C-alpha positions in Angstrom: -12.2 -2.3 -28.3 -14.7 -1.0 -25.8 -14.0 -1.2 -22.2 -16.8 -2.8 -20.2 -17.9 -1.1 -17.0 -19.0 -3.3 -14.1 -21.6 -1.9 -11.8 -21.3 -2.5 -8.1 -24.1 -4.9 -7.3 -23.5 -5.1 -3.6 -21.6 -3.0 -1.1 -20.6 -4.5 2.2 -19.6 -2.5 5.3 -17.3 -4.3 7.6 -17.0 -8.1 7.4 -18.7 -9.8 4.4 -19.7 -12.6 6.8 -21.9 -10.1 8.8 -23.8 -9.1 5.7 -27.4 -10.2 6.3 -28.2 -10.2 2.6 -25.6 -13.0 2.0 -25.5 -15.1 5.2 -27.7 -15.9 8.2 -26.1 -15.1 11.6 -25.5 -18.8 12.1 -23.7 -19.2 8.7 -21.7 -16.1 9.5 -20.5 -17.5 12.8 -19.4 -20.8 11.1 -17.6 -19.0 8.3 -15.7 -16.7 10.7 -14.4 -19.7 12.7 -13.5 -21.5 9.5 -11.7 -18.5 8.0 -9.7 -17.9 11.2 -8.6 -21.5 11.2 -7.8 -21.5 7.5 -5.9 -18.2 7.8 -3.7 -19.7 10.6 -3.0 -22.8 8.6 -2.0 -20.8 5.5 0.2 -18.5 7.5 2.0 -21.5 9.1 2.4 -23.2 5.6 3.8 -19.9 4.2 6.1 -19.5 7.2 7.5 -23.0 7.0 7.5 -23.0 3.2 5.8 -26.4 3.0 5.3 -28.0 -0.4 2.0 -29.6 -1.1 3.6 -33.0 -0.9 5.2 -32.3 2.5 2.0 -30.7 3.8 0.0 -33.8 2.7 2.3 -36.0 4.8 2.1 -33.7 7.8 -1.7 -33.5 7.6 -2.1 -37.1 6.6 -4.2 -36.0 3.7 -4.5 -36.6 0.0 -3.1 -34.1 -2.5 -6.4 -32.9 -3.9 -7.5 -32.0 -0.4 -4.3 -30.2 0.3 -4.7 -28.3 -3.0 -8.3 -27.3 -2.0 -7.0 -26.2 1.4 -4.2 -24.0 0.0 -6.6 -22.5 -2.6 -8.9 -21.4 0.3 -11.9 -23.6 -0.7 -13.4 -23.2 2.8 -16.7 -24.9 1.9 -14.9 -28.2 1.4 -13.8 -28.5 5.0 -15.6 -28.8 8.3 -14.5 -27.0 11.4 -13.5 -30.4 12.9 -11.2 -31.1 9.9 -9.6 -27.6 10.1 -9.0 -28.0 13.9 -7.4 -31.4 13.1 -5.1 -29.7 10.6 -4.2 -27.0 13.0 -3.2 -29.6 15.6 -1.2 -31.6 13.0 0.8 -28.4 12.3 1.6 -28.1 16.0 -0.5 -25.0 16.6 -2.6 -24.4 19.7 -6.2 -23.4 19.3 -8.1 -21.3 21.7 -11.6 -19.9 21.4 -13.4 -16.9 22.9 -17.2 -16.8 23.1 -19.1 -13.7 24.0 -22.4 -12.0 23.5 -23.2 -10.7 20.0 -22.8 -7.2 21.3 -19.2 -7.8 22.2 -17.2 -5.6 19.8 -13.9 -7.0 21.0 -14.6 -10.4 19.5 -13.5 -9.9 15.9 -12.1 -13.3 15.4 -13.6 -16.3 17.2 -10.6 -18.6 17.0 -6.9 -17.6 17.1 -4.5 -20.4 16.7 -1.0 -19.8 18.1 2.2 -21.8 18.2 2.9 -24.1 21.1 5.8 -23.3 23.4 8.5 -26.0 23.7 6.1 -28.6 22.3 3.6 -28.3 25.1 0.3 -26.7 25.0 0.4 -23.1 26.3 -2.3 -22.1 28.8 
């Protein structure tokens, strides 16, 4: 049996979201926010070891949507919906906005756990 070789069709340096051949700057910004929210959700789910059924009850969501969320199907969710999920999981969301030349802003949104059930400043 012959092994097939796959040629690299595209090489990305840095974040795939910043690749101008794939996304506009506006699409890139939206995808970065969505991915940060989704990452925080998935980390909390892993940390708490939620089943899909339990997560569905917490998020007040149907099982197919929970499955899509856990499988990382980011295009199926709006930023609003992901922020809603973050809140339902008891996480706090903060956002930093800066100029496009600001190298410190790697992740636009960083959810963090609330302290003692109250929103942290």
